[in-house]
C-alpha positions in Angstrom: -17.4 -14.5 3.0 -13.5 -14.8 2.6 -13.6 -13.9 -1.0 -15.7 -10.8 -0.3 -13.5 -9.7 2.5 -10.5 -10.2 0.2 -12.0 -8.1 -2.4 -13.0 -5.5 0.0 -9.7 -5.2 1.8 -7.7 -5.4 -1.3 -9.5 -2.5 -2.7 -9.3 -0.5 0.2 -5.6 -1.3 0.4 -5.1 -0.2 -3.2 -6.9 3.1 -2.6 -4.6 3.8 0.3 -1.6 2.9 -1.7 -2.4 5.3 -4.4 -3.5 8.0 -1.7 -0.1 7.7 -0.1 2.0 6.4 -2.9 1.5 8.8 -5.6 2.8 11.9 -3.7 5.7 9.8 -2.4 6.4 8.4 -5.9 6.4 12.2 -7.1 8.8 13.1 -4.3 11.1 10.4 -5.0 11.0 11.0 -8.8 11.0 15.0 -8.8 12.8 16.3 -5.6 16.3 16.0 -4.8 16.8 15.9 -1.1 19.5 14.4 1.2 18.5 10.7 2.2 16.2 10.3 -1.0 18.1 6.9 -1.5 17.4 5.9 2.1 13.8 7.1 1.7 13.3 4.8 -1.3 15.1 1.7 0.4 12.6 2.1 3.4 9.7 2.5 0.9 10.7 -0.9 -0.9 11.6 -2.5 2.3 8.4 -4.6 2.6 9.2 -6.1 -0.9 12.4 -7.9 0.5 11.1 -8.5 4.1 9.7 -11.9 4.6 5.9 -11.4 4.9 5.8 -12.8 8.4 8.5 -10.4 9.4 6.6 -7.5 7.9 3.5 -8.5 10.0 5.8 -8.6 13.2 7.3 -5.1 12.2 3.7 -4.0 12.0 3.0 -5.3 15.3 6.0 -3.3 16.8 4.8 -0.2 14.9 1.0 -0.4 15.3 0.3 -2.9 18.0 -1.5 -1.8 21.3 2.1 -1.3 22.8 3.8 -0.4 19.6 5.7 2.8 18.7 2.6 4.5 17.2 -0.1 2.0 18.1 0.0 2.8 21.8 -1.0 6.4 21.1 -3.7 5.3 18.5 -5.2 3.3 21.4 -4.7 5.6 24.1 -5.6 8.9 22.5 -8.2 7.7 19.8 -9.3 4.4 21.0 -8.1 2.7 17.7 -6.7 -0.8 17.9 -5.7 -2.3 14.6 -4.3 -5.7 15.3 -6.9 -8.5 14.6 -9.4 -6.1 12.9 -10.5 -5.7 9.3 -8.5 -2.5 9.2 -5.6 -4.6 10.4 -6.0 -6.7 7.3 -6.1 -3.4 5.1 -3.0 -1.8 6.9 -1.0 -5.1 6.3 -2.0 -5.5 2.7 -1.3 -1.8 2.1 2.2 -2.2 3.6 3.2 -5.0 1.5 1.5 -3.6 -1.8 2.4 0.0 -1.9 6.0 -0.7 -3.0 4.7 -2.1 -6.2 2.6 1.0 -7.0 5.5 3.5 -5.8 8.2 2.0 -8.0 5.9 1.9 -11.2 4.5 5.4 -10.6 7.9 6.6 -9.8 9.2 5.4 -13.1 6.3 7.1 -14.9 6.9 10.2 -13.4 10.7 10.0 -14.4 9.7 9.3 -18.0 7.2 12.3 -18.3 8.6 15.3 -20.0 8.6 18.2 -17.5 8.5 20.7 -20.3 4.8 20.0 -20.4 4.3 21.1 -16.9 6.6 24.0 -17.3 4.6 25.2 -20.5 1.3 24.9 -18.8 2.6 26.8 -15.7 3.9 29.6 -18.1 0.5 29.9 -19.6 -0.9 30.6 -16.1 -2.1 27.1 -15.1 -2.1 26.7 -11.1 -0.1 23.7 -9.8 -3.3 21.7 -8.9 -4.5 22.3 -12.5 -1.2 21.2 -14.1 -1.3 18.0 -11.7 -4.9 17.2 -12.8 -4.9 18.0 -16.3 -1.1 17.6 -17.4 0.6 15.2 -15.2 -2.1 12.7 -14.1 -3.0 11.9 -17.8 0.7 11.7 -18.6 1.2 9.0 -15.9 -2.0 7.4 -16.4 -0.7 4.0 -17.8 1.9 3.8 -15.1 -0.7 4.6 -12.3 -3.1 2.0 -13.6 -0.2 -0.6 -14.0 0.9 0.2 -10.4 -2.7 0.0 -8.9 -3.2 -3.3 -10.7 0.1 -4.6 -9.3 -0.8 -3.2 -5.8 -4.4 -4.8 -5.9 -3.1 -8.1 -6.9 -0.2 -8.3 -4.3 -2.7 -7.2 -1.8 -5.3 -9.8 -2.9 -2.8 -12.5 -2.4 -1.2 -11.4 0.8 -0.8 -14.2 3.4 2.2 -13.7 5.9 1.7 -10.2 7.2 -2.1 -10.6 7.2 -2.1 -13.8 9.4 0.8 -12.4 11.7 -0.9 -8.8 12.1 -4.5 -9.4 11.8 -5.1 -13.1 12.4 -7.2 -15.5 10.9 -10.9 -15.1 12.2 -13.7 -16.0 9.8 -15.8 -13.2 8.6 -13.5 -10.6 10.3 -10.0 -11.2 9.0 -9.9 -14.5 7.0 -9.2 -13.4 3.5 -9.2 -15.9 0.7 -5.5 -16.9 1.0 -5.9 -17.7 4.7 -9.2 -19.6 4.0 -7.5 -21.8 1.2 -4.5 -22.5 3.6 -6.7 -23.5 6.5 -9.0 -25.7 3.9 -5.7 -27.5 2.8 -4.6 -28.1 6.3 -8.0 -29.4 7.6 -9.6 -30.9 4.5 -7.3 -31.2 1.5 -10.1 -32.6 -0.6 -12.1 -29.5 -0.2 
């Protein structure tokens, strides 16, 4: 059960990291704006925070009385802590920087002349993104997604702090291994 939950949650976390991380990586790589360094630092913050501190930060932001969580609970009835979606959010939080950094590097290495050539030939922005940019960054995107998935799969500290350790609901494989080691080391 813990392995199945781990695979399920880490796959969702990777999908969310790709969904939000690719546009963020493009923004960091291609758009010059005031505070870009600060935005990059905030994006990579979860890489340098101890995982338990990341879990506490998620509580302060998304808990029932958190900065955003209170409105999610009050307006939509959504409560994230101690749920399977809480595991996914915690894993996404700690895994997304791995994707963003890798994909940002791929965007920086991609020659923008290909995009300009496609645009001068009449291609729309969406077409250029789908047919020129994505194939050009595919190796970086795949590498970033694999790194994010692996990081999400092995996440322990933020998950146990934000989502708890409930068998069948929030107990991922790292948590199950930790509990088994504490209660029955021979197992």
